PAKOL-133033 format. One record per residue (C-alpha): x, y, z; residue in three letters. Coordinates in nm, 2 decimals. Example, Ala and Ser with C-alpha at 12.3 -4.5 7.8 and 13.67 -1.06 7.14 Angstrom:
% PAKOL-133033
node u = 1.23, v = -0.45, w = 0.78, rest = ALA
node u = 1.37, v = -0.11, w = 0.71, rest = SER
% end
This chain:
% PAKOL-133033
node u = 5.72, v = 11.65, w = 12.65, rest = UNK
node u = 6.04, v = 11.45, w = 12.56, rest = UNK
node u = 6.17, v = 11.49, w = 12.20, rest = UNK
node u = 6.33, v = 11.20, w = 12.02, rest = UNK
node u = 6.69, v = 11.25, w = 11.91, rest = UNK
node u = 6.73, v = 11.29, w = 11.54, rest = UNK
node u = 6.98, v = 11.08, w = 11.36, rest = UNK
node u = 7.28, v = 11.28, w = 11.23, rest = UNK
node u = 7.22, v = 11.45, w = 10.90, rest = UNK
node u = 7.45, v = 11.34, w = 10.62, rest = UNK
node u = 7.64, v = 11.64, w = 10.48, rest = UNK
node u = 7.69, v = 11.63, w = 10.11, rest = UNK
node u = 7.96, v = 11.86, w = 9.99, rest = UNK
node u = 8.06, v = 11.85, w = 9.63, rest = UNK
node u = 8.43, v = 11.83, w = 9.62, rest = UNK
node u = 8.67, v = 11.69, w = 9.38, rest = UNK
node u = 8.79, v = 11.35, w = 9.50, rest = UNK
node u = 9.12, v = 11.22, w = 9.39, rest = UNK
node u = 9.10, v = 10.93, w = 9.14, rest = UNK
node u = 9.33, v = 10.73, w = 9.38, rest = UNK
node u = 9.08, v = 10.74, w = 9.67, rest = UNK
node u = 8.85, v = 10.43, w = 9.69, rest = UNK
node u = 8.50, v = 10.50, w = 9.81, rest = UNK
node u = 8.35, v = 10.27, w = 10.07, rest = UNK
node u = 8.06, v = 10.15, w = 9.85, rest = UNK
node u = 8.25, v = 10.12, w = 9.52, rest = UNK
node u = 8.27, v = 9.80, w = 9.33, rest = UNK
node u = 8.65, v = 9.81, w = 9.36, rest = UNK
node u = 8.63, v = 9.83, w = 9.74, rest = UNK
node u = 8.37, v = 9.56, w = 9.77, rest = UNK
node u = 8.58, v = 9.33, w = 9.54, rest = UNK
node u = 8.90, v = 9.40, w = 9.74, rest = UNK
node u = 8.73, v = 9.34, w = 10.08, rest = UNK
node u = 8.59, v = 9.01, w = 9.95, rest = UNK
node u = 8.93, v = 8.91, w = 9.82, rest = UNK
node u = 9.09, v = 8.99, w = 10.16, rest = UNK
node u = 8.82, v = 8.79, w = 10.34, rest = UNK
node u = 8.88, v = 8.49, w = 10.12, rest = UNK
node u = 9.26, v = 8.51, w = 10.18, rest = UNK
node u = 9.20, v = 8.54, w = 10.55, rest = UNK
node u = 8.99, v = 8.22, w = 10.56, rest = UNK
node u = 9.25, v = 8.05, w = 10.35, rest = UNK
node u = 9.52, v = 8.15, w = 10.60, rest = UNK
node u = 9.30, v = 8.04, w = 10.89, rest = UNK
node u = 9.27, v = 7.69, w = 10.74, rest = UNK
node u = 9.61, v = 7.65, w = 10.57, rest = UNK
node u = 9.84, v = 7.77, w = 10.85, rest = UNK
node u = 9.73, v = 7.51, w = 11.11, rest = UNK
node u = 9.74, v = 7.24, w = 10.84, rest = UNK
node u = 10.09, v = 7.34, w = 10.74, rest = UNK
node u = 10.21, v = 7.34, w = 11.10, rest = UNK
node u = 10.06, v = 7.00, w = 11.18, rest = UNK
node u = 10.14, v = 6.81, w = 10.86, rest = UNK
node u = 10.38, v = 7.02, w = 10.66, rest = UNK
node u = 10.32, v = 7.10, w = 10.29, rest = UNK
node u = 10.50, v = 7.05, w = 9.96, rest = UNK
node u = 10.71, v = 7.32, w = 9.80, rest = UNK
node u = 10.43, v = 7.37, w = 9.54, rest = UNK
node u = 10.23, v = 7.55, w = 9.81, rest = UNK
node u = 10.52, v = 7.79, w = 9.88, rest = UNK
node u = 10.43, v = 8.00, w = 9.57, rest = UNK
node u = 10.06, v = 8.02, w = 9.68, rest = UNK
node u = 10.18, v = 8.13, w = 10.03, rest = UNK
node u = 10.41, v = 8.39, w = 9.88, rest = UNK
node u = 10.12, v = 8.53, w = 9.67, rest = UNK
node u = 9.90, v = 8.55, w = 9.97, rest = UNK
node u = 10.17, v = 8.73, w = 10.17, rest = UNK
node u = 10.22, v = 8.98, w = 9.88, rest = UNK
node u = 9.85, v = 9.05, w = 9.86, rest = UNK
node u = 9.84, v = 9.12, w = 10.24, rest = UNK
node u = 10.13, v = 9.37, w = 10.19, rest = UNK
node u = 9.94, v = 9.53, w = 9.90, rest = UNK
node u = 9.64, v = 9.56, w = 10.13, rest = UNK
node u = 9.84, v = 9.77, w = 10.37, rest = UNK
node u = 9.92, v = 10.01, w = 10.08, rest = UNK
node u = 9.56, v = 10.01, w = 9.95, rest = UNK
node u = 9.44, v = 10.10, w = 10.30, rest = UNK
node u = 9.61, v = 10.44, w = 10.27, rest = UNK
node u = 9.36, v = 10.52, w = 9.99, rest = UNK
node u = 9.03, v = 10.40, w = 10.14, rest = UNK
node u = 8.78, v = 10.68, w = 10.21, rest = UNK
node u = 8.58, v = 10.65, w = 10.53, rest = UNK
node u = 8.27, v = 10.79, w = 10.70, rest = UNK
node u = 8.29, v = 10.97, w = 11.03, rest = UNK
node u = 8.04, v = 10.90, w = 11.31, rest = UNK
node u = 7.84, v = 11.21, w = 11.22, rest = UNK
node u = 7.80, v = 11.09, w = 10.86, rest = UNK
node u = 8.07, v = 11.30, w = 10.69, rest = UNK
node u = 8.26, v = 11.12, w = 10.41, rest = UNK
node u = 8.64, v = 11.18, w = 10.44, rest = UNK
node u = 8.81, v = 11.17, w = 10.10, rest = UNK
node u = 9.11, v = 11.39, w = 10.16, rest = UNK
node u = 9.42, v = 11.17, w = 10.11, rest = UNK
node u = 9.61, v = 11.32, w = 10.40, rest = UNK
node u = 9.32, v = 11.27, w = 10.64, rest = UNK
node u = 9.26, v = 10.92, w = 10.51, rest = UNK
node u = 9.62, v = 10.82, w = 10.56, rest = UNK
node u = 9.64, v = 10.98, w = 10.91, rest = UNK
node u = 9.32, v = 10.79, w = 11.01, rest = UNK
node u = 9.47, v = 10.46, w = 10.89, rest = UNK
node u = 9.80, v = 10.52, w = 11.07, rest = UNK
node u = 9.62, v = 10.60, w = 11.39, rest = UNK
node u = 9.40, v = 10.30, w = 11.36, rest = UNK
node u = 9.46, v = 9.96, w = 11.19, rest = UNK
node u = 9.81, v = 10.02, w = 11.05, rest = UNK
node u = 10.00, v = 9.88, w = 11.34, rest = UNK
node u = 9.77, v = 9.57, w = 11.36, rest = UNK
node u = 9.80, v = 9.51, w = 10.98, rest = UNK
node u = 10.18, v = 9.56, w = 11.00, rest = UNK
node u = 10.23, v = 9.31, w = 11.28, rest = UNK
node u = 9.99, v = 9.05, w = 11.12, rest = UNK
% end
């Protein structure tokens, strides 16, 4: 008789997490991700408009602020805890930073 595969068990290990690490389900992380999504949609709409019609100098400050926040996002990403495929939460700062460098860092830097 065939047995159904069990989903991976989540391993909960009590360890001290640095106050600088942002957990995936924290309010701070959700708010930050929402802010980045709003800025991304702004950029998607604004950039073609700027290329096609030009904009006034007043929008230059908004554009600068958006660019600064995208740079801050790169820094923040070095502090975002993540969950592995087997359900383990990675909160060690060195592991978090290495994971980001091996993953999205290059894409974020080029963008």
